[in-house]
mmCIF file of the N, C-alpha and C atoms, coordinates in Angstrom:
data_MODEL
# 
_entry.id   MODEL 
# 
loop_
_atom_site.group_PDB 
_atom_site.id 
_atom_site.type_symbol 
_atom_site.label_atom_id 
_atom_site.label_alt_id 
_atom_site.label_comp_id 
_atom_site.label_asym_id 
_atom_site.label_entity_id 
_atom_site.label_seq_id 
_atom_site.pdbx_PDB_ins_code 
_atom_site.Cartn_x 
_atom_site.Cartn_y 
_atom_site.Cartn_z 
_atom_site.occupancy 
_atom_site.B_iso_or_equiv 
_atom_site.pdbx_formal_charge 
_atom_site.auth_seq_id 
_atom_site.auth_comp_id 
_atom_site.auth_asym_id 
_atom_site.auth_atom_id 
_atom_site.pdbx_PDB_model_num 
ATOM 1   N N  . MET A 1 1  ? 0.835  -1.187 0.000  1.00 0.00 ? 1  MET A N  1 
ATOM 2   C CA . MET A 1 1  ? 0.000  0.000  0.000  1.00 0.00 ? 1  MET A CA 1 
ATOM 3   C C  . MET A 1 1  ? 0.877  1.248  0.000  1.00 0.00 ? 1  MET A C  1 
ATOM 4   N N  . ASN A 1 2  ? 0.530  2.199  -0.842 1.00 0.00 ? 2  ASN A N  1 
ATOM 5   C CA . ASN A 1 2  ? 1.288  3.442  -0.919 1.00 0.00 ? 2  ASN A CA 1 
ATOM 6   C C  . ASN A 1 2  ? 0.908  4.362  0.232  1.00 0.00 ? 2  ASN A C  1 
ATOM 7   N N  . PRO A 1 3  ? 1.887  5.040  0.816  1.00 0.00 ? 3  PRO A N  1 
ATOM 8   C CA . PRO A 1 3  ? 1.572  5.970  1.901  1.00 0.00 ? 3  PRO A CA 1 
ATOM 9   C C  . PRO A 1 3  ? 0.833  7.195  1.359  1.00 0.00 ? 3  PRO A C  1 
ATOM 10  N N  . THR A 1 4  ? 0.118  7.853  2.230  1.00 0.00 ? 4  THR A N  1 
ATOM 11  C CA . THR A 1 4  ? -0.520 9.130  1.911  1.00 0.00 ? 4  THR A CA 1 
ATOM 12  C C  . THR A 1 4  ? 0.142  10.200 2.768  1.00 0.00 ? 4  THR A C  1 
ATOM 13  N N  . PHE A 1 5  ? -0.088 11.449 2.406  1.00 0.00 ? 5  PHE A N  1 
ATOM 14  C CA . PHE A 1 5  ? 0.484  12.520 3.215  1.00 0.00 ? 5  PHE A CA 1 
ATOM 15  C C  . PHE A 1 5  ? -0.070 12.481 4.634  1.00 0.00 ? 5  PHE A C  1 
ATOM 16  N N  . SER A 1 6  ? -1.344 12.155 4.783  1.00 0.00 ? 6  SER A N  1 
ATOM 17  C CA . SER A 1 6  ? -1.906 12.106 6.138  1.00 0.00 ? 6  SER A CA 1 
ATOM 18  C C  . SER A 1 6  ? -1.355 10.924 6.921  1.00 0.00 ? 6  SER A C  1 
ATOM 19  N N  . SER A 1 7  ? -1.092 9.792  6.258  1.00 0.00 ? 7  SER A N  1 
ATOM 20  C CA . SER A 1 7  ? -0.533 8.643  6.981  1.00 0.00 ? 7  SER A CA 1 
ATOM 21  C C  . SER A 1 7  ? 0.903  8.900  7.430  1.00 0.00 ? 7  SER A C  1 
ATOM 22  N N  . LEU A 1 8  ? 1.560  9.895  6.835  1.00 0.00 ? 8  LEU A N  1 
ATOM 23  C CA . LEU A 1 8  ? 2.918  10.260 7.244  1.00 0.00 ? 8  LEU A CA 1 
ATOM 24  C C  . LEU A 1 8  ? 2.912  11.158 8.471  1.00 0.00 ? 8  LEU A C  1 
ATOM 25  N N  . GLY A 1 9  ? 1.731  11.645 8.849  1.00 0.00 ? 9  GLY A N  1 
ATOM 26  C CA . GLY A 1 9  ? 1.629  12.456 10.050 1.00 0.00 ? 9  GLY A CA 1 
ATOM 27  C C  . GLY A 1 9  ? 1.343  13.926 9.818  1.00 0.00 ? 9  GLY A C  1 
ATOM 28  N N  . LEU A 1 10 ? 1.142  14.318 8.563  1.00 0.00 ? 10 LEU A N  1 
ATOM 29  C CA . LEU A 1 10 ? 0.826  15.715 8.289  1.00 0.00 ? 10 LEU A CA 1 
ATOM 30  C C  . LEU A 1 10 ? -0.631 15.988 8.633  1.00 0.00 ? 10 LEU A C  1 
ATOM 31  N N  . GLY A 1 11 ? -0.909 17.193 9.107  1.00 0.00 ? 11 GLY A N  1 
ATOM 32  C CA . GLY A 1 11 ? -2.254 17.570 9.513  1.00 0.00 ? 11 GLY A CA 1 
ATOM 33  C C  . GLY A 1 11 ? -3.183 17.812 8.335  1.00 0.00 ? 11 GLY A C  1 
ATOM 34  N N  . SER A 1 12 ? -4.463 17.873 8.643  1.00 0.00 ? 12 SER A N  1 
ATOM 35  C CA . SER A 1 12 ? -5.491 17.982 7.607  1.00 0.00 ? 12 SER A CA 1 
ATOM 36  C C  . SER A 1 12 ? -5.382 19.273 6.797  1.00 0.00 ? 12 SER A C  1 
ATOM 37  N N  . GLU A 1 13 ? -4.949 20.374 7.410  1.00 0.00 ? 13 GLU A N  1 
ATOM 38  C CA . GLU A 1 13 ? -4.830 21.632 6.667  1.00 0.00 ? 13 GLU A CA 1 
ATOM 39  C C  . GLU A 1 13 ? -3.767 21.531 5.580  1.00 0.00 ? 13 GLU A C  1 
ATOM 40  N N  . ILE A 1 14 ? -2.632 20.963 5.918  1.00 0.00 ? 14 ILE A N  1 
ATOM 41  C CA . ILE A 1 14 ? -1.552 20.821 4.940  1.00 0.00 ? 14 ILE A CA 1 
ATOM 42  C C  . ILE A 1 14 ? -1.933 19.798 3.881  1.00 0.00 ? 14 ILE A C  1 
ATOM 43  N N  . VAL A 1 15 ? -2.539 18.696 4.289  1.00 0.00 ? 15 VAL A N  1 
ATOM 44  C CA . VAL A 1 15 ? -2.969 17.672 3.327  1.00 0.00 ? 15 VAL A CA 1 
ATOM 45  C C  . VAL A 1 15 ? -3.988 18.265 2.356  1.00 0.00 ? 15 VAL A C  1 
ATOM 46  N N  . ALA A 1 16 ? -4.930 19.068 2.850  1.00 0.00 ? 16 ALA A N  1 
ATOM 47  C CA . ALA A 1 16 ? -5.924 19.697 1.979  1.00 0.00 ? 16 ALA A CA 1 
ATOM 48  C C  . ALA A 1 16 ? -5.258 20.644 0.983  1.00 0.00 ? 16 ALA A C  1 
ATOM 49  N N  . ALA A 1 17 ? -4.273 21.416 1.444  1.00 0.00 ? 17 ALA A N  1 
ATOM 50  C CA . ALA A 1 17 ? -3.558 22.329 0.550  1.00 0.00 ? 17 ALA A CA 1 
ATOM 51  C C  . ALA A 1 17 ? -2.795 21.557 -0.522 1.00 0.00 ? 17 ALA A C  1 
ATOM 52  N N  . LEU A 1 18 ? -2.174 20.453 -0.138 1.00 0.00 ? 18 LEU A N  1 
ATOM 53  C CA . LEU A 1 18 ? -1.466 19.622 -1.114 1.00 0.00 ? 18 LEU A CA 1 
ATOM 54  C C  . LEU A 1 18 ? -2.429 19.050 -2.141 1.00 0.00 ? 18 LEU A C  1 
ATOM 55  N N  . THR A 1 19 ? -3.570 18.550 -1.668 1.00 0.00 ? 19 THR A N  1 
ATOM 56  C CA . THR A 1 19 ? -4.574 17.971 -2.565 1.00 0.00 ? 19 THR A CA 1 
ATOM 57  C C  . THR A 1 19 ? -5.104 19.030 -3.525 1.00 0.00 ? 19 THR A C  1 
ATOM 58  N N  . ASP A 1 20 ? -5.355 20.231 -3.016 1.00 0.00 ? 20 ASP A N  1 
ATOM 59  C CA . ASP A 1 20 ? -5.830 21.327 -3.868 1.00 0.00 ? 20 ASP A CA 1 
ATOM 60  C C  . ASP A 1 20 ? -4.843 21.637 -4.989 1.00 0.00 ? 20 ASP A C  1 
ATOM 61  N N  . GLN A 1 21 ? -3.560 21.429 -4.730 1.00 0.00 ? 21 GLN A N  1 
ATOM 62  C CA . GLN A 1 21 ? -2.527 21.688 -5.734 1.00 0.00 ? 21 GLN A CA 1 
ATOM 63  C C  . GLN A 1 21 ? -2.229 20.471 -6.607 1.00 0.00 ? 21 GLN A C  1 
ATOM 64  N N  . GLY A 1 22 ? -2.946 19.368 -6.373 1.00 0.00 ? 22 GLY A N  1 
ATOM 65  C CA . GLY A 1 22 ? -2.794 18.184 -7.212 1.00 0.00 ? 22 GLY A CA 1 
ATOM 66  C C  . GLY A 1 22 ? -1.798 17.159 -6.710 1.00 0.00 ? 22 GLY A C  1 
ATOM 67  N N  . TYR A 1 23 ? -1.301 17.329 -5.493 1.00 0.00 ? 23 TYR A N  1 
ATOM 68  C CA . TYR A 1 23 ? -0.352 16.373 -4.925 1.00 0.00 ? 23 TYR A CA 1 
ATOM 69  C C  . TYR A 1 23 ? -1.113 15.408 -4.024 1.00 0.00 ? 23 TYR A C  1 
ATOM 70  N N  . GLU A 1 24 ? -1.190 14.159 -4.441 1.00 0.00 ? 24 GLU A N  1 
ATOM 71  C CA . GLU A 1 24 ? -1.976 13.182 -3.689 1.00 0.00 ? 24 GLU A CA 1 
ATOM 72  C C  . GLU A 1 24 ? -1.122 12.115 -3.021 1.00 0.00 ? 24 GLU A C  1 
ATOM 73  N N  . THR A 1 25 ? 0.027  11.807 -3.610 1.00 0.00 ? 25 THR A N  1 
ATOM 74  C CA . THR A 1 25 ? 0.871  10.726 -3.111 1.00 0.00 ? 25 THR A CA 1 
ATOM 75  C C  . THR A 1 25 ? 2.291  11.243 -2.894 1.00 0.00 ? 25 THR A C  1 
ATOM 76  N N  . PRO A 1 26 ? 2.867  11.005 -1.734 1.00 0.00 ? 26 PRO A N  1 
ATOM 77  C CA . PRO A 1 26 ? 4.245  11.450 -1.507 1.00 0.00 ? 26 PRO A CA 1 
ATOM 78  C C  . PRO A 1 26 ? 5.239  10.655 -2.352 1.00 0.00 ? 26 PRO A C  1 
ATOM 79  N N  . THR A 1 27 ? 6.322  11.313 -2.706 1.00 0.00 ? 27 THR A N  1 
ATOM 80  C CA . THR A 1 27 ? 7.401  10.628 -3.411 1.00 0.00 ? 27 THR A CA 1 
ATOM 81  C C  . THR A 1 27 ? 8.176  9.774  -2.408 1.00 0.00 ? 27 THR A C  1 
ATOM 82  N N  . PRO A 1 28 ? 9.019  8.865  -2.877 1.00 0.00 ? 28 PRO A N  1 
ATOM 83  C CA . PRO A 1 28 ? 9.785  8.035  -1.939 1.00 0.00 ? 28 PRO A CA 1 
ATOM 84  C C  . PRO A 1 28 ? 10.616 8.842  -0.936 1.00 0.00 ? 28 PRO A C  1 
ATOM 85  N N  . ILE A 1 29 ? 11.254 9.924  -1.372 1.00 0.00 ? 29 ILE A N  1 
ATOM 86  C CA . ILE A 1 29 ? 12.055 10.717 -0.432 1.00 0.00 ? 29 ILE A CA 1 
ATOM 87  C C  . ILE A 1 29 ? 11.152 11.389 0.598  1.00 0.00 ? 29 ILE A C  1 
ATOM 88  N N  . GLN A 1 30 ? 9.977  11.826 0.188  1.00 0.00 ? 30 GLN A N  1 
ATOM 89  C CA . GLN A 1 30 ? 9.030  12.430 1.123  1.00 0.00 ? 30 GLN A CA 1 
ATOM 90  C C  . GLN A 1 30 ? 8.515  11.394 2.117  1.00 0.00 ? 30 GLN A C  1 
ATOM 91  N N  . ALA A 1 31 ? 8.192  10.211 1.628  1.00 0.00 ? 31 ALA A N  1 
ATOM 92  C CA . ALA A 1 31 ? 7.687  9.149  2.509  1.00 0.00 ? 31 ALA A CA 1 
ATOM 93  C C  . ALA A 1 31 ? 8.731  8.744  3.541  1.00 0.00 ? 31 ALA A C  1 
ATOM 94  N N  . ALA A 1 32 ? 9.994  8.798  3.165  1.00 0.00 ? 32 ALA A N  1 
ATOM 95  C CA . ALA A 1 32 ? 11.059 8.423  4.095  1.00 0.00 ? 32 ALA A CA 1 
ATOM 96  C C  . ALA A 1 32 ? 11.383 9.545  5.076  1.00 0.00 ? 32 ALA A C  1 
ATOM 97  N N  . ALA A 1 33 ? 11.335 10.789 4.610  1.00 0.00 ? 33 ALA A N  1 
ATOM 98  C CA . ALA A 1 33 ? 11.816 11.909 5.423  1.00 0.00 ? 33 ALA A CA 1 
ATOM 99  C C  . ALA A 1 33 ? 10.760 12.537 6.323  1.00 0.00 ? 33 ALA A C  1 
ATOM 100 N N  . ILE A 1 34 ? 9.537  12.661 5.855  1.00 0.00 ? 34 ILE A N  1 
ATOM 101 C CA . ILE A 1 34 ? 8.522  13.416 6.600  1.00 0.00 ? 34 ILE A CA 1 
ATOM 102 C C  . ILE A 1 34 ? 8.291  12.867 8.005  1.00 0.00 ? 34 ILE A C  1 
ATOM 103 N N  . PRO A 1 35 ? 8.077  11.564 8.192  1.00 0.00 ? 35 PRO A N  1 
ATOM 104 C CA . PRO A 1 35 ? 7.850  11.081 9.566  1.00 0.00 ? 35 PRO A CA 1 
ATOM 105 C C  . PRO A 1 35 ? 9.038  11.340 10.499 1.00 0.00 ? 35 PRO A C  1 
ATOM 106 N N  . LYS A 1 36 ? 10.242 11.189 9.982  1.00 0.00 ? 36 LYS A N  1 
ATOM 107 C CA . LYS A 1 36 ? 11.430 11.427 10.808 1.00 0.00 ? 36 LYS A CA 1 
ATOM 108 C C  . LYS A 1 36 ? 11.555 12.904 11.169 1.00 0.00 ? 36 LYS A C  1 
ATOM 109 N N  . ALA A 1 37 ? 11.291 13.777 10.214 1.00 0.00 ? 37 ALA A N  1 
ATOM 110 C CA . ALA A 1 37 ? 11.364 15.212 10.483 1.00 0.00 ? 37 ALA A CA 1 
ATOM 111 C C  . ALA A 1 37 ? 10.281 15.639 11.471 1.00 0.00 ? 37 ALA A C  1 
ATOM 112 N N  . LEU A 1 38 ? 9.081  15.084 11.333 1.00 0.00 ? 38 LEU A N  1 
ATOM 113 C CA . LEU A 1 38 ? 8.008  15.407 12.277 1.00 0.00 ? 38 LEU A CA 1 
ATOM 114 C C  . LEU A 1 38 ? 8.356  14.961 13.694 1.00 0.00 ? 38 LEU A C  1 
ATOM 115 N N  . ALA A 1 39 ? 9.136  13.899 13.792 1.00 0.00 ? 39 ALA A N  1 
ATOM 116 C CA . ALA A 1 39 ? 9.552  13.395 15.103 1.00 0.00 ? 39 ALA A CA 1 
ATOM 117 C C  . ALA A 1 39 ? 10.720 14.190 15.679 1.00 0.00 ? 39 ALA A C  1 
ATOM 118 N N  . GLY A 1 40 ? 11.228 15.161 14.907 1.00 0.00 ? 40 GLY A N  1 
ATOM 119 C CA . GLY A 1 40 ? 12.293 16.013 15.406 1.00 0.00 ? 40 GLY A CA 1 
ATOM 120 C C  . GLY A 1 40 ? 13.693 15.518 15.128 1.00 0.00 ? 40 GLY A C  1 
ATOM 121 N N  . HIS A 1 41 ? 13.823 14.508 14.280 1.00 0.00 ? 41 HIS A N  1 
ATOM 122 C CA . HIS A 1 41 ? 15.146 13.971 13.961 1.00 0.00 ? 41 HIS A CA 1 
ATOM 123 C C  . HIS A 1 41 ? 15.839 14.835 12.916 1.00 0.00 ? 41 HIS A C  1 
ATOM 124 N N  . ASP A 1 42 ? 17.148 14.888 12.974 1.00 0.00 ? 42 ASP A N  1 
ATOM 125 C CA . ASP A 1 42 ? 17.939 15.524 11.931 1.00 0.00 ? 42 ASP A CA 1 
ATOM 126 C C  . ASP A 1 42 ? 17.927 14.623 10.708 1.00 0.00 ? 42 ASP A C  1 
ATOM 127 N N  . LEU A 1 43 ? 18.034 15.244 9.531  1.00 0.00 ? 43 LEU A N  1 
ATOM 128 C CA . LEU A 1 43 ? 17.999 14.484 8.288  1.00 0.00 ? 43 LEU A CA 1 
ATOM 129 C C  . LEU A 1 43 ? 19.180 14.831 7.405  1.00 0.00 ? 43 LEU A C  1 
ATOM 130 N N  . LEU A 1 44 ? 19.634 13.842 6.691  1.00 0.00 ? 44 LEU A N  1 
ATOM 131 C CA . LEU A 1 44 ? 20.572 14.016 5.596  1.00 0.00 ? 44 LEU A CA 1 
ATOM 132 C C  . LEU A 1 44 ? 20.040 13.128 4.493  1.00 0.00 ? 44 LEU A C  1 
ATOM 133 N N  . ALA A 1 45 ? 19.600 13.742 3.405  1.00 0.00 ? 45 ALA A N  1 
ATOM 134 C CA . ALA A 1 45 ? 18.952 12.972 2.347  1.00 0.00 ? 45 ALA A CA 1 
ATOM 135 C C  . ALA A 1 45 ? 19.474 13.414 0.992  1.00 0.00 ? 45 ALA A C  1 
ATOM 136 N N  . ALA A 1 46 ? 19.508 12.488 0.075  1.00 0.00 ? 46 ALA A N  1 
ATOM 137 C CA . ALA A 1 46 ? 19.909 12.779 -1.295 1.00 0.00 ? 46 ALA A CA 1 
ATOM 138 C C  . ALA A 1 46 ? 18.936 12.098 -2.238 1.00 0.00 ? 46 ALA A C  1 
ATOM 139 N N  . ALA A 1 47 ? 18.536 12.824 -3.252 1.00 0.00 ? 47 ALA A N  1 
ATOM 140 C CA . ALA A 1 47 ? 17.646 12.273 -4.270 1.00 0.00 ? 47 ALA A CA 1 
ATOM 141 C C  . ALA A 1 47 ? 17.801 13.133 -5.518 1.00 0.00 ? 47 ALA A C  1 
ATOM 142 N N  . GLN A 1 48 ? 17.362 12.591 -6.621 1.00 0.00 ? 48 GLN A N  1 
ATOM 143 C CA . GLN A 1 48 ? 17.466 13.269 -7.901 1.00 0.00 ? 48 GLN A CA 1 
ATOM 144 C C  . GLN A 1 48 ? 16.668 14.574 -7.888 1.00 0.00 ? 48 GLN A C  1 
ATOM 145 N N  . THR A 1 49 ? 17.089 15.527 -8.701 1.00 0.00 ? 49 THR A N  1 
ATOM 146 C CA . THR A 1 49 ? 16.376 16.783 -8.857 1.00 0.00 ? 49 THR A CA 1 
ATOM 147 C C  . THR A 1 49 ? 14.934 16.511 -9.275 1.00 0.00 ? 49 THR A C  1 
ATOM 148 N N  . GLY A 1 50 ? 14.004 17.229 -8.641 1.00 0.00 ? 50 GLY A N  1 
ATOM 149 C CA . GLY A 1 50 ? 12.599 17.107 -9.004 1.00 0.00 ? 50 GLY A CA 1 
ATOM 150 C C  . GLY A 1 50 ? 11.834 16.031 -8.267 1.00 0.00 ? 50 GLY A C  1 
ATOM 151 N N  . THR A 1 51 ? 12.442 15.445 -7.235 1.00 0.00 ? 51 THR A N  1 
ATOM 152 C CA . THR A 1 51 ? 11.773 14.357 -6.520 1.00 0.00 ? 51 THR A CA 1 
ATOM 153 C C  . THR A 1 51 ? 11.066 14.812 -5.248 1.00 0.00 ? 51 THR A C  1 
ATOM 154 N N  . GLY A 1 52 ? 11.105 16.095 -4.935 1.00 0.00 ? 52 GLY A N  1 
ATOM 155 C CA . GLY A 1 52 ? 10.354 16.597 -3.796 1.00 0.00 ? 52 GLY A CA 1 
ATOM 156 C C  . GLY A 1 52 ? 11.135 16.756 -2.510 1.00 0.00 ? 52 GLY A C  1 
ATOM 157 N N  . LYS A 1 53 ? 12.450 16.930 -2.617 1.00 0.00 ? 53 LYS A N  1 
ATOM 158 C CA . LYS A 1 53 ? 13.263 17.087 -1.402 1.00 0.00 ? 53 LYS A CA 1 
ATOM 159 C C  . LYS A 1 53 ? 12.877 18.335 -0.619 1.00 0.00 ? 53 LYS A C  1 
ATOM 160 N N  . THR A 1 54 ? 12.613 19.427 -1.310 1.00 0.00 ? 54 THR A N  1 
ATOM 161 C CA . THR A 1 54 ? 12.258 20.660 -0.609 1.00 0.00 ? 54 THR A CA 1 
ATOM 162 C C  . THR A 1 54 ? 10.965 20.480 0.175  1.00 0.00 ? 54 THR A C  1 
ATOM 163 N N  . ALA A 1 55 ? 9.974  19.863 -0.429 1.00 0.00 ? 55 ALA A N  1 
ATOM 164 C CA . ALA A 1 55 ? 8.714  19.596 0.283  1.00 0.00 ? 55 ALA A CA 1 
ATOM 165 C C  . ALA A 1 55 ? 8.944  18.621 1.430  1.00 0.00 ? 55 ALA A C  1 
ATOM 166 N N  . ALA A 1 56 ? 9.836  17.660 1.241  1.00 0.00 ? 56 ALA A N  1 
ATOM 167 C CA . ALA A 1 56 ? 10.129 16.690 2.306  1.00 0.00 ? 56 ALA A CA 1 
ATOM 168 C C  . ALA A 1 56 ? 10.691 17.393 3.533  1.00 0.00 ? 56 ALA A C  1 
ATOM 169 N N  . PHE A 1 57 ? 11.378 18.499 3.329  1.00 0.00 ? 57 PHE A N  1 
ATOM 170 C CA . PHE A 1 57 ? 11.932 19.285 4.431  1.00 0.00 ? 57 PHE A CA 1 
ATOM 171 C C  . PHE A 1 57 ? 10.926 20.310 4.960  1.00 0.00 ? 57 PHE A C  1 
ATOM 172 N N  . MET A 1 58 ? 10.247 21.005 4.046  1.00 0.00 ? 58 MET A N  1 
ATOM 173 C CA . MET A 1 58 ? 9.399  22.129 4.454  1.00 0.00 ? 58 MET A CA 1 
ATOM 174 C C  . MET A 1 58 ? 8.043  21.723 5.013  1.00 0.00 ? 58 MET A C  1 
ATOM 175 N N  . LEU A 1 59 ? 7.434  20.673 4.498  1.00 0.00 ? 59 LEU A N  1 
ATOM 176 C CA . LEU A 1 59 ? 6.108  20.291 5.010  1.00 0.00 ? 59 LEU A CA 1 
ATOM 177 C C  . LEU A 1 59 ? 6.144  19.971 6.505  1.00 0.00 ? 59 LEU A C  1 
ATOM 178 N N  . PRO A 1 60 ? 7.107  19.183 6.981  1.00 0.00 ? 60 PRO A N  1 
ATOM 179 C CA . PRO A 1 60 ? 7.179  18.971 8.431  1.00 0.00 ? 60 PRO A CA 1 
ATOM 180 C C  . PRO A 1 60 ? 7.501  20.258 9.194  1.00 0.00 ? 60 PRO A C  1 
ATOM 181 N N  . SER A 1 61 ? 8.301  21.122 8.605  1.00 0.00 ? 61 SER A N  1 
ATOM 182 C CA . SER A 1 61 ? 8.617  22.398 9.256  1.00 0.00 ? 61 SER A CA 1 
ATOM 183 C C  . SER A 1 61 ? 7.355  23.233 9.421  1.00 0.00 ? 61 SER A C  1 
ATOM 184 N N  . LEU A 1 62 ? 6.536  23.297 8.377  1.00 0.00 ? 62 LEU A N  1 
ATOM 185 C CA . LEU A 1 62 ? 5.277  24.039 8.463  1.00 0.00 ? 62 LEU A CA 1 
ATOM 186 C C  . LEU A 1 62 ? 4.339  23.415 9.488  1.00 0.00 ? 62 LEU A C  1 
ATOM 187 N N  . GLU A 1 63 ? 4.297  22.094 9.513  1.00 0.00 ? 63 GLU A N  1 
ATOM 188 C CA . GLU A 1 63 ? 3.443  21.394 10.481 1.00 0.00 ? 63 GLU A CA 1 
ATOM 189 C C  . GLU A 1 63 ? 3.865  21.735 11.908 1.00 0.00 ? 63 GLU A C  1 
ATOM 190 N N  . ARG A 1 64 ? 5.139  21.758 12.152 1.00 0.00 ? 64 ARG A N  1 
ATOM 191 C CA . ARG A 1 64 ? 5.630  22.069 13.501 1.00 0.00 ? 64 ARG A CA 1 
ATOM 192 C C  . ARG A 1 64 ? 5.404  23.544 13.847 1.00 0.00 ? 64 ARG A C  1 
ATOM 193 N N  . LEU A 1 65 ? 5.500  24.437 12.860 1.00 0.00 ? 65 LEU A N  1 
ATOM 194 C CA . LEU A 1 65 ? 5.275  25.863 13.102 1.00 0.00 ? 65 LEU A CA 1 
ATOM 195 C C  . LEU A 1 65 ? 3.808  26.171 13.402 1.00 0.00 ? 65 LEU A C  1 
ATOM 196 N N  . LYS A 1 66 ? 2.890  25.331 12.939 1.00 0.00 ? 66 LYS A N  1 
ATOM 197 C CA . LYS A 1 66 ? 1.464  25.561 13.198 1.00 0.00 ? 66 LYS A CA 1 
ATOM 198 C C  . LYS A 1 66 ? 1.170  25.626 14.693 1.00 0.00 ? 66 LYS A C  1 
ATOM 199 N N  . ARG A 1 67 ? 1.982  24.984 15.492 1.00 0.00 ? 67 ARG A N  1 
ATOM 200 C CA . ARG A 1 67 ? 1.771  25.002 16.945 1.00 0.00 ? 67 ARG A CA 1 
ATOM 201 C C  . ARG A 1 67 ? 1.857  26.408 17.524 1.00 0.00 ? 67 ARG A C  1 
ATOM 202 N N  . PHE A 1 68 ? 2.597  27.274 16.849 1.00 0.00 ? 68 PHE A N  1 
ATOM 203 C CA . PHE A 1 68 ? 2.833  28.618 17.359 1.00 0.00 ? 68 PHE A CA 1 
ATOM 204 C C  . PHE A 1 68 ? 1.951  29.665 16.694 1.00 0.00 ? 68 PHE A C  1 
ATOM 205 N N  . ALA A 1 69 ? 1.095  29.248 15.781 1.00 0.00 ? 69 ALA A N  1 
ATOM 206 C CA . ALA A 1 69 ? 0.237  30.200 15.051 1.00 0.00 ? 69 ALA A CA 1 
ATOM 207 C C  . ALA A 1 69 ? -0.998 30.545 15.856 1.00 0.00 ? 69 ALA A C  1 
# 
């Protein structure tokens, strides 16, 4: 079974925004990185250009920042 953004631990607001933009399934780098980043772990990841590394880093950051909004 393929992971979903919500199964990785992202909140409903971020998942809805991703869905609105046409992103329904995380890439392999996102599936590997998002849960670890949400748990507060440091990451070092490498993947080909265009595979979603920036989102893999920023989505958990945005999720964690929501606590302070």
